[in-house]
C-alpha positions as CSV (number, residue, x, y, z in Angstrom):
1,M,0.0,0.0,0.0
2,A,1.3,3.5,-0.9
3,I,1.9,5.8,2.1
4,Q,-0.1,9.0,1.9
5,I,1.4,12.3,3.2
6,R,-1.4,14.5,4.5
7,R,-2.3,17.0,7.2
8,A,-3.1,15.5,10.6
9,I,-6.8,15.3,11.7
10,E,-8.3,14.6,15.1
11,S,-8.9,10.9,14.5
12,D,-5.0,10.6,14.1
13,I,-4.4,11.7,17.7
14,P,-4.0,8.1,19.1
15,E,-1.4,7.3,16.5
16,I,0.4,10.7,16.7
17,S,0.5,10.1,20.5
18,R,2.2,6.7,19.9
19,L,4.7,8.4,17.6
20,I,5.5,11.1,20.1
21,A,6.1,8.4,22.7
22,G,8.3,6.6,20.2
23,L,10.4,9.8,19.7
24,A,10.8,10.2,23.5
25,S,11.8,6.6,23.9
26,Y,14.3,6.9,21.0
27,E,15.9,10.0,22.5
28,E,16.1,8.6,26.0
29,A,17.8,5.5,24.6
30,L,20.4,7.7,22.8
31,D,21.4,9.9,25.7
32,S,20.7,9.5,29.4
33,R,20.4,13.3,29.7
34,A,17.3,13.2,27.5
35,R,14.4,12.8,29.8
36,F,10.7,13.2,29.3
37,D,7.7,13.7,31.5
38,W,5.9,10.4,30.8
39,D,2.7,11.6,32.4
40,L,2.6,14.4,29.9
41,I,3.5,12.1,27.1
42,R,0.6,9.7,28.1
43,D,-1.6,12.8,28.2
44,A,-0.8,13.6,24.6
45,P,-4.3,12.7,23.4
46,K,-5.7,15.5,25.5
47,W,-3.3,18.3,24.5
48,L,-2.8,17.3,20.8
49,R,-6.4,18.5,20.2
50,L,-5.3,22.0,21.1
51,V,-2.2,21.7,18.9
52,L,-4.1,20.6,15.9
53,N,-6.5,23.6,16.2
54,R,-3.9,26.3,16.8
55,E,-3.1,28.6,13.9
56,H,0.6,28.8,14.7
57,H,1.1,25.0,14.7
58,A,0.7,22.5,11.8
59,L,1.2,18.7,11.7
60,W,1.6,16.3,8.8
61,V,1.5,12.5,9.0
62,A,2.7,9.6,6.9
63,D,-0.4,7.4,6.7
64,H,0.2,3.7,6.0
65,G,-3.5,3.0,5.9
66,D,-5.5,0.6,8.2
67,A,-5.5,3.5,10.8
68,R,-1.7,3.2,11.1
69,L,0.6,6.2,10.9
70,V,4.3,5.6,10.3
71,G,5.6,9.1,10.9
72,H,4.8,12.7,11.7
73,L,6.2,16.2,11.3
74,W,5.1,18.9,13.8
75,I,6.0,22.5,13.0
76,R,5.2,25.9,14.5
77,L,5.9,29.5,14.4
78,K,8.6,30.7,16.9
79,R,8.7,34.3,18.0
80,Q,12.2,35.5,18.8
81,K,11.9,37.9,21.7
82,D,15.6,38.7,22.1
83,G,15.8,41.2,19.3
84,A,17.0,38.6,16.7
85,L,15.8,39.0,13.2
86,P,13.6,37.8,11.7
87,A,11.3,38.3,14.6
88,T,9.4,35.1,13.8
89,V,10.9,32.0,12.3
90,G,9.6,28.6,11.4
91,Y,10.5,25.8,13.9
92,I,10.4,22.1,13.5
93,S,9.1,20.9,16.9
94,Q,9.2,17.2,16.2
95,A,9.7,14.8,13.4
96,F,9.7,11.0,13.7
97,L,9.4,8.0,11.5
98,D,8.9,4.4,12.7
99,E,12.2,2.5,12.3
100,N,11.1,0.3,9.4
101,F,10.1,3.4,7.4
102,R,13.3,5.5,7.7
103,G,15.4,6.1,4.6
104,R,12.4,5.8,2.3
105,G,12.1,9.5,1.5
106,L,8.9,10.1,3.6
107,M,10.1,13.1,5.5
108,K,10.8,15.1,2.3
109,P,7.2,15.4,1.1
110,M,6.1,16.3,4.7
111,L,8.8,19.0,4.7
112,D,7.8,20.3,1.3
113,E,4.2,20.8,2.7
114,A,5.6,22.5,5.8
115,F,7.8,24.8,3.7
116,E,4.7,25.8,1.7
117,W,2.8,26.5,5.0
118,F,5.7,28.7,6.2
119,R,6.0,30.5,2.9
120,N,2.3,31.3,3.0
121,L,3.0,33.0,6.3
122,N,6.0,34.9,4.8
123,I,8.4,32.9,7.0
124,E,11.9,32.9,5.5
125,V,13.9,31.0,8.1
126,V,13.3,27.5,9.5
127,T,15.2,26.1,12.4
128,L,15.2,22.9,14.4
129,S,17.1,21.2,17.2
130,V,18.5,17.7,17.0
131,L,19.9,15.7,19.9
132,H,23.7,15.7,19.7
133,R,23.9,11.9,19.8
134,N,21.2,11.4,17.2
135,W,23.7,10.9,14.4
136,L,21.1,9.3,12.1
137,G,18.7,12.2,12.5
138,S,21.4,14.8,12.2
139,A,22.7,13.3,8.9
140,A,19.1,13.1,7.6
141,W,18.5,16.8,8.4
142,H,21.7,17.7,6.5
143,R,20.5,15.6,3.5
144,L,17.2,17.5,3.6
145,G,19.0,20.8,3.2
146,F,19.5,22.0,6.8
147,S,23.0,23.3,7.7
148,D,24.8,23.8,11.0
149,W,24.2,27.3,12.3
150,R,24.3,27.3,16.1
151,E,25.3,24.8,18.7
152,E,23.6,24.5,22.0
153,R,25.6,23.6,25.1
154,R,24.3,22.0,28.3
155,M,25.6,21.8,31.9
156,D,23.8,19.8,34.6
157,L,24.2,21.7,37.9
158,K,24.9,19.6,41.0
159,P,22.5,20.2,43.9
160,R,23.8,22.5,46.6
161,Q,25.6,21.0,49.5
162,K,23.6,21.0,52.7
């Protein structure tokens, strides 16, 4: 069966929730510093309704049929409040494909749709963040046209001595 790329609809919420949990599990397995609030992840069916109905968010899915999604791309507008220009950029919040469907070119058509959505809103810059140890994801984003621009650093503070 051919996989259909389309905008997400409310009946997709259970499957999108599964994909969001899959991404969280994947990132936690890659790096012990990546941690997620699993109560919030389990609550995704509740808050995803809001996301799907917000004008500054958009979500595409890769639909395998038989009520099964194999991937998603969640984007949004990001306002830069620190004086950086442009004042609003496009931001890729999440992207995930089930393992058996990676490397098949499914993210490209979702990105093409996302880029059109951004262009319609006069957005000229799109950014994303990728986990440092996610070498597969990082390489995929480079192949899809993204280039290195800024590196984020992290330091875990030790609790105060009592």
